[in-house]
Kinemage of the C-alpha trace (Angstrom):
@kinemage 1
@onewidth
@group {chain A} dominant
@subgroup {mainchain}
@vectorlist {calphas} color= white
{ca met a 1} P 153.054 192.807 115.828
{ca thr a 2} L 151.509 191.615 112.560
{ca ile a 3} L 151.607 193.871 109.506
{ca thr a 4} L 150.095 192.697 106.216
{ca ile a 5} L 149.583 194.013 102.700
{ca ser a 6} L 145.908 194.943 102.361
{ca his a 7} L 145.967 195.861 98.679
{ca ile a 8} L 148.343 196.775 95.868
{ca his a 9} L 147.858 199.602 93.385
{ca arg a 10} L 149.703 200.951 90.389
{ca tyr a 11} L 148.972 204.028 88.284
{ca pro a 12} L 149.748 203.288 84.614
{ca val a 13} L 149.099 206.913 83.637
{ca lys a 14} L 150.190 209.523 86.154
{ca gly a 15} L 147.185 211.567 87.286
{ca leu a 16} L 144.564 208.968 86.331
{ca pro a 17} L 142.951 206.411 88.687
{ca ala a 18} L 144.677 203.425 90.227
{ca asp a 19} L 144.778 199.921 88.814
{ca arg a 20} L 144.506 197.330 91.592
{ca val a 21} L 146.450 194.076 91.256
{ca ala a 22} L 146.507 191.008 93.495
{ca arg a 23} L 150.222 190.357 92.992
{ca val a 24} L 153.216 192.035 91.430
{ca asp a 25} L 156.774 191.043 90.515
{ca leu a 26} L 159.431 193.455 91.761
{ca thr a 27} L 162.992 193.932 90.469
{ca pro a 28} L 165.845 195.573 92.405
{ca asp a 29} L 166.085 199.348 91.875
{ca gln a 30} L 163.186 199.268 89.409
{ca pro a 31} L 159.725 200.826 89.755
{ca met a 32} L 156.643 198.684 90.138
{ca pro a 33} L 155.823 197.417 86.634
{ca phe a 34} L 153.530 199.862 84.792
{ca asp a 35} L 153.440 202.293 87.723
{ca arg a 36} L 153.532 205.872 86.372
{ca arg a 37} L 154.830 204.392 83.113
{ca tyr a 38} L 153.029 207.154 81.209
{ca gly a 39} L 152.235 210.784 81.947
{ca met a 40} L 150.110 213.538 80.424
{ca ala a 41} L 152.358 216.480 79.578
{ca his a 42} L 150.238 219.645 79.332
{ca ala a 43} L 150.544 222.347 76.693
{ca ser a 44} L 153.010 224.501 78.660
{ca ser a 45} L 155.112 221.565 79.879
{ca arg a 46} L 158.862 221.835 79.297
{ca ile a 47} L 159.130 218.077 78.773
{ca asp a 48} L 160.739 217.019 75.501
{ca lys a 49} L 157.755 215.112 74.164
{ca ala a 50} L 159.871 213.308 71.570
{ca ser a 51} L 162.390 212.085 74.146
{ca pro a 52} L 160.940 212.540 77.625
{ca glu a 53} L 162.953 212.267 80.831
{ca trp a 54} L 161.848 212.327 84.449
{ca ala a 55} L 160.350 215.708 85.333
{ca pro a 56} L 158.662 217.297 88.370
{ca lys a 57} L 154.951 216.695 88.711
{ca asn a 58} L 154.085 220.282 87.722
{ca glu a 59} L 155.069 219.368 84.162
{ca phe a 60} L 152.163 216.893 83.995
{ca leu a 61} L 148.430 217.030 84.478
{ca met a 62} L 147.898 216.125 88.128
{ca leu a 63} L 145.121 216.133 90.687
{ca ala a 64} L 146.686 218.902 92.785
{ca arg a 65} L 146.229 221.372 89.907
{ca asp a 66} L 143.780 219.600 87.624
{ca glu a 67} L 140.981 218.415 89.912
{ca lys a 68} L 138.733 217.583 86.976
{ca leu a 69} L 140.808 214.437 86.380
{ca ala a 70} L 139.112 212.897 89.416
{ca glu a 71} L 135.867 212.732 87.402
{ca leu a 72} L 137.434 210.032 85.241
{ca gly a 73} L 137.681 206.321 85.831
{ca ala a 74} L 140.131 204.054 84.052
{ca ser a 75} L 140.932 200.420 83.425
{ca phe a 76} L 144.213 199.041 82.133
{ca asp a 77} L 144.899 195.849 80.209
{ca glu a 78} L 148.478 194.808 80.933
{ca ala a 79} L 148.801 192.362 78.039
{ca thr a 80} L 148.072 195.008 75.389
{ca glu a 81} L 148.842 198.140 77.455
{ca thr a 82} L 145.410 199.414 76.501
{ca leu a 83} L 143.864 202.174 78.583
{ca thr a 84} L 140.093 202.583 78.789
{ca ile a 85} L 138.871 205.908 80.156
{ca leu a 86} L 135.470 205.992 81.855
{ca arg a 87} L 133.193 208.830 82.874
{ca lys a 88} L 130.218 208.171 85.118
{ca gly a 89} L 130.895 204.474 84.604
{ca lys a 90} L 130.675 204.625 80.805
{ca gln a 91} L 133.514 204.222 78.332
{ca val a 92} L 134.458 207.521 76.720
{ca ser a 93} L 137.812 206.652 75.144
{ca lys a 94} L 140.059 203.650 74.581
{ca gly a 95} L 143.477 203.216 73.029
{ca ala a 96} L 146.725 201.261 73.188
{ca leu a 97} L 149.341 203.349 74.965
{ca thr a 98} L 152.064 201.647 72.935
{ca ser a 99} L 150.842 202.978 69.593
{ca ala a 100} L 150.766 206.509 68.190
{ca ser a 101} L 147.210 205.995 66.953
{ca gly a 102} L 146.046 204.683 70.322
{ca arg a 103} L 147.589 207.616 72.176
{ca ser a 104} L 146.076 210.010 69.633
{ca val a 105} L 142.569 208.698 70.348
{ca leu a 106} L 143.088 209.141 74.093
{ca gln a 107} L 144.643 212.585 73.661
{ca thr a 108} L 141.725 213.769 71.522
{ca phe a 109} L 139.320 212.929 74.325
{ca leu a 110} L 141.554 214.509 76.998
{ca ala a 111} L 141.962 217.692 74.944
{ca gly a 112} L 138.194 218.079 74.794
{ca phe a 113} L 137.695 217.109 78.426
{ca met a 114} L 140.296 219.402 79.997
{ca pro a 115} L 139.897 223.201 79.904
{ca asp a 116} L 141.704 225.169 77.239
{ca gly a 117} L 144.856 227.043 78.205
{ca pro a 118} L 148.412 226.287 79.286
{ca arg a 119} L 147.393 223.112 81.140
{ca gly a 120} L 145.209 221.792 78.328
{ca asn a 121} L 145.875 219.855 75.121
{ca pro a 122} L 147.864 217.047 76.822
{ca thr a 123} L 150.361 214.770 75.146
{ca ile a 124} L 150.793 211.246 76.530
{ca val a 125} L 154.501 210.517 77.022
{ca glu a 126} L 156.263 207.347 78.116
{ca ala a 127} L 158.961 207.262 80.794
{ca pro a 128} L 162.470 206.170 79.771
{ca lys a 129} L 163.202 202.459 80.010
{ca asp a 130} L 163.538 201.189 83.594
{ca asn a 131} L 162.186 204.454 84.945
{ca cys a 132} L 158.859 206.042 85.835
{ca phe a 133} L 157.188 209.408 86.332
{ca ser a 134} L 156.997 209.186 90.116
{ca asp a 135} L 156.873 212.421 92.112
{ca val a 136} L 160.479 211.763 93.140
{ca pro a 137} L 163.345 211.053 90.723
{ca gly a 138} L 164.119 207.655 92.256
{ca asn a 139} L 162.409 204.397 91.285
{ca trp a 140} L 160.603 204.189 94.595
{ca leu a 141} L 157.338 202.598 95.698
{ca ser a 142} L 155.056 204.121 98.308
{ca ile a 143} L 153.570 202.484 101.391
{ca ile a 144} L 150.465 203.848 103.121
{ca asn a 145} L 149.422 202.658 106.575
{ca leu a 146} L 145.637 202.333 106.685
{ca ala a 147} L 145.706 202.881 110.455
{ca ser a 148} L 147.322 206.286 109.878
{ca val a 149} L 144.645 207.194 107.335
{ca ala a 150} L 141.988 206.187 109.857
{ca asp a 151} L 143.681 208.406 112.459
{ca ile a 152} L 143.447 211.379 110.105
{ca gly a 153} L 139.760 210.537 109.772
{ca arg a 154} L 139.473 210.519 113.560
{ca val a 155} L 140.755 214.090 113.691
{ca leu a 156} L 138.400 215.166 110.911
{ca gln a 157} L 135.524 213.121 112.355
{ca arg a 158} L 134.802 211.499 109.008
{ca ser a 159} L 135.906 208.538 106.949
{ca ile a 160} L 138.859 209.152 104.602
{ca asp a 161} L 139.273 207.257 101.331
{ca pro a 162} L 142.855 205.886 101.382
{ca leu a 163} L 143.055 206.302 97.596
{ca arg a 164} L 143.496 210.038 98.201
{ca phe a 165} L 147.118 209.155 98.982
{ca arg a 166} L 147.751 207.291 95.702
{ca gly a 167} L 149.918 204.643 97.334
{ca asn a 168} L 151.325 201.435 95.885
{ca leu a 169} L 151.157 199.195 98.959
{ca tyr a 170} L 148.387 199.798 101.480
{ca ile a 171} L 149.131 197.983 104.715
{ca asp a 172} L 147.144 196.845 107.729
{ca ala a 173} L 149.145 197.664 110.855
{ca pro a 174} L 148.146 197.423 114.532
{ca lys a 175} L 148.575 201.149 115.180
{ca pro a 176} L 148.937 204.429 113.270
{ca trp a 177} L 152.147 206.223 112.375
{ca ile a 178} L 154.523 203.331 113.079
{ca glu a 179} L 155.836 203.809 109.548
{ca ala a 180} L 157.388 207.100 110.691
{ca glu a 181} L 159.969 204.988 112.546
{ca trp a 182} L 160.964 202.980 109.464
{ca pro a 183} L 163.300 205.231 107.408
{ca gly a 184} L 166.741 203.605 107.441
{ca lys a 185} L 165.240 200.168 108.132
{ca arg a 186} L 164.455 197.289 105.798
{ca leu a 187} L 161.219 195.417 105.226
{ca lys a 188} L 160.978 191.797 104.171
{ca ile a 189} L 157.944 190.433 102.323
{ca gly a 190} L 158.580 186.802 101.488
{ca glu a 191} L 161.692 186.821 99.322
{ca val a 192} L 161.406 190.552 98.608
{ca glu a 193} L 163.442 193.060 100.582
{ca leu a 194} L 162.701 196.790 100.614
{ca ser a 195} L 164.735 199.626 102.095
{ca val a 196} L 162.708 202.458 103.611
{ca glu a 197} L 164.051 205.707 102.150
{ca glu a 198} L 162.058 208.638 103.532
{ca pro a 199} L 158.589 209.809 104.629
{ca ile a 200} L 156.192 211.201 102.029
{ca gly a 201} L 155.227 214.847 102.255
{ca arg a 202} L 151.612 215.356 101.282
{ca cys a 203} L 150.371 218.009 98.842
{ca ala a 204} L 147.036 219.420 97.724
{ca ala a 205} L 146.316 216.323 95.609
{ca thr a 206} L 145.111 214.614 98.808
{ca asn a 207} L 142.413 217.280 99.155
{ca ile a 208} L 140.541 215.813 96.175
{ca asp a 209} L 137.839 213.239 96.801
{ca pro a 210} L 138.751 210.436 94.342
{ca thr a 211} L 135.081 209.651 93.751
{ca ser a 212} L 133.491 213.080 93.349
{ca gly a 213} L 136.484 215.032 92.059
{ca gln a 214} L 135.743 217.792 94.566
{ca ala a 215} L 138.338 219.481 96.765
{ca asp a 216} L 136.462 218.873 100.016
{ca leu a 217} L 139.283 218.688 102.578
{ca asn a 218} L 142.637 220.241 103.406
{ca ile a 219} L 144.734 217.203 104.289
{ca pro a 220} L 148.147 218.978 104.578
{ca leu a 221} L 146.634 221.530 106.978
{ca thr a 222} L 144.904 218.780 108.965
{ca leu a 223} L 148.191 216.904 109.286
{ca arg a 224} L 150.018 220.040 110.413
{ca lys a 225} L 147.411 221.024 112.988
{ca gly a 226} L 146.552 217.547 114.200
{ca phe a 227} L 149.941 215.845 114.131
{ca gly a 228} L 152.608 218.547 113.794
{ca his a 229} L 153.818 217.422 110.362
{ca thr a 230} L 152.597 217.007 106.768
{ca lys a 231} L 153.751 213.418 106.193
{ca cys a 232} L 151.733 210.310 105.460
{ca gly a 233} L 153.371 207.126 104.205
{ca val a 234} L 156.939 206.222 103.290
{ca tyr a 235} L 158.918 205.689 100.112
{ca val a 236} L 160.743 202.373 99.709
{ca arg a 237} L 163.305 201.027 97.251
{ca val a 238} L 163.406 197.415 96.051
{ca arg a 239} L 166.672 195.840 97.207
{ca gln a 240} L 165.882 192.185 96.583
{ca gly a 241} L 163.314 191.203 93.986
{ca gly a 242} L 160.542 188.671 93.873
{ca thr a 243} L 156.762 188.459 93.966
{ca ile a 244} L 154.532 190.084 96.571
{ca arg a 245} L 150.822 189.435 97.052
{ca glu a 246} L 147.879 190.894 98.883
{ca gly a 247} L 147.617 189.378 102.344
{ca gln a 248} L 151.348 188.756 102.789
{ca glu a 249} L 152.989 189.638 106.080
{ca ile a 250} L 155.680 192.310 106.322
{ca glu a 251} L 158.670 191.798 108.594
{ca ile a 252} L 160.634 194.784 109.876
{ca ile a 253} L 164.379 194.100 109.822
């Protein structure tokens, strides 16, 4: 059975679009570099904006509650940590996430773009060192099996964009749902070793079409009715570091 990495994604700002990379260096017990490094704390968030710590996703702007975010595109320059926000393919804001002035420029756009109210007026905050704003408090990566996504599409009788699931490693596997058997096992990708921690429960964020920004499906309900659960993908922890690349094979230990 051959399993390979199809593509690798990170999300420099939680809630904004993915940044695809061909390779990434992983460190034991650390998040993927730049993945959920920043978040957008909304006006009613209880996050200490001067000294932020990990917080549940409800404290941030997120697709499950703030569908309008899906109208935005984004590009990220790793060397300068500069985020460019796009709308309908055109640049609408740009700023260095590492500087107060750069964040201010981005926040000004986001404040005007998002509706007024308790979930408006966002502040961009940075995760503590060696941490991230993942949906879970651990420094975990997520794996999504493209065959499982295709099987959901089979039930719905339509194609499903895998980016709905906002995964880090999208894998090509010979059959769907084999990842459900992986918790407690280890995966080896070249010199890298990952421990599979737990399956990922899916929320309303997967209902949003990442291209149109419209809530056009009910993925959790489809999973429950079609498969008897609401899981898709697994969380993994880096146990042994190294570099992984698109196209590499994954060995199940």
